[in-house]
N, C-alpha and C positions, 0 to 999 in steps of 0.2 A: 356222270361224265361219259360212261360207256354208251348210254343211249344217245347222247349228243354226237359222239364219234360215229356211231352206226348211222345216224340220220345224215351226217355230212357225207359219208360214203354213198348212201342211197341217192342223195341229191346229185353227187358227182357222176355216179353211174348212169342215172336217169338223163342228166344233161348231155353227157357224152354219147349216149345211145341215140338221142335225138339228133345231135350234131352229126353223128356217123351216118344216120339215115339220109340227112340232107346232102351230105357229100356224095353218097351213092346216087341220089337223085340227080345231082348236078352232073355226075359222070355218065349216067345212063341216058339222061334226057337233056335236051338243050332248052333251058328256061331263061326268061328275061331277068335282068337285074332287079326290076321292080317286084316281080313275083317272088324272087329269092328273098328280098328284104322283108316282104310281107310275111313269109313263112317264118323267118327268124323272129319277128315281133310276136307272132302267135306262140312260138316256143317259150319266149320269155314270160308271156302272160301265164302259160301253163306252169312254169317253174315257180313264179311268185305265188300262185294259188296253192301249190303243193306245200311250199314253205310255211305259208300262213296257217294252213290246216294243221300242220305238224306242231306249230308253236301253240295253237289254241288248245292242244291236248296236254299241256304241262300240268303237273300235279299241283294242288293247293299249297303243298309244302314248299315247292320251288318258288311259287308266286310270293309267299310270305317272306322268303329270304330276300327276294329282289326288292320288295316294298319296305323292308325293315329300315328305319332311320338310323343315322349314324349314332354310335355309342356315345352317351354323354350329352347329346343335344337336347334331350327332353328335360334335363335337370337344370337348364338355364331359364331365367325369367327376364322379361324386358322391363326396364324402368323408363317411364314416360318423361321424366325430368332430364336425366343425363343422356337418354337414348342409348343406353348400353345394356348388354346382357350380363346378368349377374347370377351367381349360384343361389339356390333357394335359401341357404342359411345367411345370405347377405341381403335378403329382402325383408321389408317391414310392412305388416298389414295393419291398417287403421281400422279398429274394430267398429267405430261408429258408422262407417260408410263402405268398408271392405275394399277400399282402394289400396293398391300395393305399390310401394316405391322402394328403392334401395336405401339401406340404412345411412349411407353417406349423405344422400340428398335430404333425407328427413332430419339428420343431424344439423346440416347447414340451415335448413328452413326454420327449425326451432331456435337456433342460435340468433338468427336475424330478428325474429319476432321478440325474443327476450331482450335483445339489445335495444329494441324500440319501445321497451316497457309495456309490451302487450302480453298479458297473462293468459288470455284465452287464445290458444293456438289452433287455427283452423286447418283443414286439409289443404294441401297445395294443389289439389285437382281443380280443373277449370269449373267455376260456378258450383263448387261443392261446399256444403255447409257442415261437413263432418268435423268433429272436434277431436284433437289429439289428447289422450289422457296422460296426465303427468306420471301416473304409476307405471304405465306400459312403456314409457319412453326413458325411464331411469337407466335402463341397462345399455342404451345406445348413445346417450348424450354425455359430454364431459362433466366433470365434477363442478367446475365453476358455473357452467350454464345451468346445471341442476340446482345449485344453491341459489342462483339469481332467480330462477323460475319459482322456487319455493318461497322466496321472500316476496315476490310479486303476488303470489296466491294468498299469502298471509295479509299483505296490505289490502288486498281487495275485500277482505272480510271486515275491515275496520271502516266505520262510517266516515264519510268525508268531513263531517263537522267535528270529528274528534282527532283528526290527524293533521299535522303540519310538518314542515321541514326546517332543519337548521338554517338560519339566514346566511350563514357564511358559505360562500360559493364553493370553497375548496372542501366543504364537508357535506352539506345537503342531506344529512341523515334524517330518516323519517322519525318523527316524534309523535307521541299520543298524549292528548290532553284528557286525562282521566280524573281530573280533580274538579270539584264543584267550587272550590275556593278561588278567589281572584288573586292570581299570582302574577307579579310583574318581573322581578329579577329571577332568572332561571339559568341553569347551566346545562349545556349540551352534554349528554353522557358519552358522546363519541369524541368530540374535539376538545371538550372541557373549557369552552369559552362561554362567557355570559351573553345572554340575549334577553330581550323583553318579550314575555309570553303574551302580552296584550297587543303589541304592535307587530310582533313577529319580525323584528329587526335586531341588529346588534345592540347591546345594552347602551342606552342613552343616559349616562350618568349625569345627575344634576338637572335633568330636564323631565318635566312631567309628560305623560302620554298625550294629553290634550295639546300642550304646547308643541310637542314634537310633530304631531300630525298637521299643525298649522304652518310648519316650516316648509320652505321650498326644498325640492329634492336636492339641489346643489348645496344645501346647508346642513345636510344630515350626515356628512362624513364624520369619522372619528375625530379628526383634527378640528373641524368646525364646532363640534360639541365640546371639545376641550376649551376652545376659546370662549364659547358661550358660558361655560361653567366658571372660567376665570373672570369674565366680565361681571357675572353675578356676584362673585366674591368681592370684586373691586368696586362694585356699584357703578359700573359704566352704563351709559345709555346709548341706544342705537338711534341713528337718524331715521325718521319715518319715511324718508324718500330714498336715500342711497343705501340704507341699512348698514352704514359704517359706524363702528363703535367710537364714542366720544367720552373723554374723561375730563371732568371739571376740576380744576385745581384751585380756582378762586373766583370770586365775583358772584353775580346773581344767577338765577335759574334760566335766564333768557340766553339761549345758545344759538350760535350761527355756525352751521356746518360748512365744510369746505366746498360742498356742492351749492351753497348759497341759501339753502332752506333754513328757516328759523323754527325752533321748537323749544318746549319746556324740558329742562334736564331731568326734572323729577318725575313727571307723568309721561313724557315722551310724545305728547301730541303737538300739533302745530301751534305756534305762538300767535296770539291775538292781543290787541290792545286791551288793557285792563285785565290781563289774564291773572286769575287767582288760583293757586294750587295749594 
């Protein structure tokens, strides 16, 4: 600071000395205005050159103080996803590709992938094929996301031919067929409801698998199966055209349905003359 003050005094003394000389010249000699303006311009050039030379002699210590960045700025890192600067301890480095994002963005990225049932979570970087490791992400993702990701990883290790899901939509638990025996009636260990392990549908009581597969989709509901089971117990026959159940109370086997079709009550096929059953 003392050197700067001395330099300022030097510049002031130098400038005023030049200005005093010009005033003396004006008093002693008669010069034109243009000539006077030209001399003032030359004096300003001399002053600028003197100040520049003085500044160029500053010590390296003074220059380092001027160029030193603001305290704390170097500790911040930039996240390309949220476009915000975060502290170093708020950043997450993906080991497979060395991309760095903030933990909040990585947390959201992983949660969305797991919600979409994707167990291999890739780096959110553009055109990057880096893979996020489950072990390194445990500390930054919530417990529910961690558990769901763990379940997806376990499911991925099971062969597709060995796994299936509970047929009840409000359950859909993953099940594993690890038995070589042919099993039909099974119970879901999660919702405790019966299902057919061969057709992978809710249990079709009283109906064989082959018969169930031949049924129309609109005939496979629980109520329809109950009616079908009752018809079998009562020995009702279905019309081969309209599929309506008919019960014979008396008379011969020749039946006429309400739709107008004729069929045999015993075998259920179309009635023809001289039909023998």
